[in-house]
Structure formats: C-alpha cells, structure tokens
C-alpha positions as CSV (number, residue, x, y, z in Angstrom):
1,X,10.7,4.3,-11.8
2,X,7.5,4.0,-9.6
3,X,7.1,3.8,-6.1
4,X,3.7,1.9,-5.0
5,X,2.5,0.3,-2.0
6,X,3.3,-3.2,-1.6
7,X,-0.2,-4.0,-0.9
8,X,-0.8,-3.1,-5.1
9,X,2.1,-5.4,-6.1
10,X,2.1,-8.4,-4.4
11,X,3.7,-10.3,-6.9
12,X,7.2,-8.5,-5.7
13,X,6.9,-9.9,-2.0
14,X,8.8,-13.2,-3.0
15,X,11.8,-11.6,-4.1
16,X,11.6,-9.0,-1.4
17,X,11.7,-11.6,1.4
18,X,14.5,-13.4,-0.5
19,X,16.8,-10.4,-0.3
20,X,15.9,-9.2,3.1
21,X,16.5,-13.0,4.6
22,X,19.7,-13.0,2.7
23,X,20.7,-9.6,4.4
24,X,19.3,-9.6,7.7
25,X,18.3,-13.2,8.5
26,X,21.5,-14.0,10.4
27,X,20.3,-11.1,13.2
28,X,16.9,-13.5,14.0
29,X,17.9,-16.9,14.7
30,X,15.7,-19.7,13.3
31,X,13.9,-17.3,11.0
32,X,13.3,-18.0,7.5
33,X,12.2,-17.1,4.2
34,X,8.8,-17.6,4.6
35,X,8.6,-15.9,8.1
36,X,10.2,-13.1,6.5
37,X,7.4,-13.2,3.6
38,X,4.7,-13.7,6.4
39,X,6.0,-10.2,7.9
40,X,6.1,-8.7,4.8
41,X,2.3,-9.7,4.0
42,X,1.3,-8.3,7.3
43,X,2.5,-4.9,6.4
44,X,0.7,-4.4,3.4
45,X,-1.7,-1.6,4.8
46,X,-2.0,1.7,2.3
47,X,-4.1,4.2,5.0
48,X,-2.5,3.0,8.4
49,X,1.1,1.6,9.9
50,X,2.0,-1.1,9.0
51,X,3.1,-0.5,5.4
52,X,5.4,-1.4,3.1
53,X,6.6,0.7,-0.5
54,X,8.2,-0.7,-3.4
55,X,10.4,0.8,-6.2
56,X,10.1,-0.9,-9.6
57,X,9.8,-0.5,-13.4
58,X,8.6,-2.7,-16.3
59,X,7.8,-5.5,-13.8
60,X,11.1,-5.5,-12.0
61,X,11.1,-4.8,-8.4
62,X,14.2,-2.6,-7.2
63,X,13.8,-2.3,-3.4
64,X,11.3,-1.6,-0.8
65,X,11.0,0.0,2.6
66,X,8.4,-0.2,5.5
67,X,6.5,1.6,8.2
68,X,6.0,-0.5,11.2
69,X,4.9,0.1,15.1
70,X,8.0,-1.5,16.6
71,X,11.8,-2.5,15.4
72,X,13.9,-2.5,18.2
73,X,12.6,-5.4,21.2
74,X,14.8,-3.5,23.8
75,X,12.9,0.0,22.8
76,X,9.2,-0.4,22.6
77,X,8.6,2.4,23.8
78,X,9.7,4.1,20.6
79,X,7.1,3.7,17.6
80,X,6.9,4.2,14.5
81,X,10.0,3.0,12.8
82,X,11.3,3.3,9.2
83,X,12.6,-0.2,8.7
84,X,13.7,-2.8,6.4
85,X,15.0,-0.3,3.9
86,X,16.7,-2.2,0.9
87,X,18.0,-1.9,-2.5
88,X,18.7,-5.1,-4.7
89,X,22.7,-5.2,-5.4
90,X,21.9,-4.6,-9.2
91,X,19.9,-1.3,-8.3
92,X,22.2,0.1,-5.8
93,X,23.8,3.7,-6.4
94,X,21.4,5.5,-8.3
95,X,18.9,7.1,-5.6
96,X,16.7,4.3,-5.3
97,X,17.1,3.9,-1.6
98,X,16.8,7.7,-1.0
99,X,13.4,8.0,-3.1
100,X,12.1,4.8,-1.1
101,X,13.0,6.5,2.7
102,X,11.6,10.0,1.3
103,X,8.5,8.0,0.7
104,X,8.2,6.7,3.9
105,X,8.9,10.1,5.4
106,X,6.1,11.4,3.6
107,X,3.6,8.7,4.7
108,X,4.6,9.2,8.1
109,X,3.7,12.8,7.2
110,X,0.2,11.7,6.0
111,X,-0.9,9.2,8.7
112,X,0.4,12.9,11.1
113,X,3.0,10.7,13.2
114,X,5.1,13.3,15.1
115,X,8.5,11.7,15.2
116,X,9.6,8.6,13.6
117,X,12.5,6.3,14.5
118,X,15.2,4.3,12.8
119,X,18.6,2.2,13.5
120,X,21.4,1.5,11.2
121,X,24.4,-0.1,11.4
122,X,26.3,1.3,8.2
123,X,24.3,4.2,7.2
124,X,24.2,7.1,9.4
125,X,25.8,10.0,7.0
126,X,22.8,8.6,4.5
127,X,19.8,9.1,6.7
128,X,21.7,12.6,8.2
129,X,21.4,13.8,4.2
130,X,17.9,13.1,3.9
131,X,17.2,15.1,7.2
132,X,17.4,12.5,10.2
133,X,19.0,13.4,13.6
134,X,21.0,11.2,15.5
135,X,19.4,10.0,18.8
136,X,22.1,7.9,20.3
137,X,24.6,5.4,19.5
138,X,23.9,1.8,21.1
139,X,24.3,-1.7,20.8
140,X,21.6,-3.9,19.9
141,X,22.1,-7.3,18.9
142,X,25.8,-7.9,19.2
143,X,26.0,-4.5,16.7
144,X,27.0,-1.0,17.4
145,X,23.9,1.4,15.8
146,X,23.2,4.7,15.4
147,X,19.5,5.1,16.4
148,X,18.1,8.2,14.4
149,X,14.4,10.3,14.7
150,X,13.2,12.4,12.0
151,X,9.8,14.7,12.5
152,X,7.6,14.1,9.7
153,X,5.4,17.3,10.9
154,X,7.4,20.1,11.6
155,X,6.1,21.9,14.9
156,X,4.9,25.4,14.3
157,X,6.7,28.6,16.2
C-alpha cells in the first residue's frame, strides 16, 4: 500500500467523493456527490493546507484523509482540522485508517502546526490510541461528538 497526495492521484477523486457522500451526505442538507468532489478537488495541495492523502495499491483506492482549515462551523476559532478520514468498506480492519491519520499528523508537523483538531461520533478510542487527547464532548449537527486535539510539534522542556 502507498499513501500519496490526492493531487498526484486525481483519478481516485470520483470514488472518494461517492464514498464520502454516502457516509456523511446526510449531515449537509442539499449536498451532492458533485459538491463533495468539488470540495475534495479544492483540497489538493501538497505543501499547504488544505491537502488530502489517499491510500491505494495496484490502481485501487482504499481510503483518504484530509488536513483542512475548518471542520466545525460552530468552532471557527479552532484550526486546522483532521477531517474526512474514510476507508472503503472492503478495506477496513487492516490498519489503513490509522496509517492515513498518521500521515496527516506527519503533514501537520511538516507544516509546523502547533495544535490539530478533529471531531468524531464513534471513533474516540481509535484516535486516543494514535495519541489524540479529548478536548470536550459536545453536540454538533444533532449528534454527540468528541472533539480531540493532537500536538504535531511537541513543546521542548
């Protein structure tokens, strides 16, 4: 398996947009696969936020993760965010999601991001195992979510 920037593997964009819309489309009334694809297309930087990485092998995409400026309209003061972590149903339970998250954590460190945020409905324990810390539990889009943080650049003592 290889993890690369979406910018270098745009052929995977339509499948990723379909997967993500199927998973999260209900959270954005009026959203469409086309709108999701346009957002992903705008997240195709390699050296600045926003960027997206994809996991793939032998021409088959497995999943993706993004580093974006904002992910919660109610918390615009917080930035940047790990977002859109998704592994296709046929590829789950193989460590791909963890590798995608680690890659975004590494990208944040390269970009000298002092604090990274995420929110999750169901995966708090997964992120905690990867070094993320609970910031708070809150309600967002009618769902109880865990907001978490990660320090890509550890402070010196």
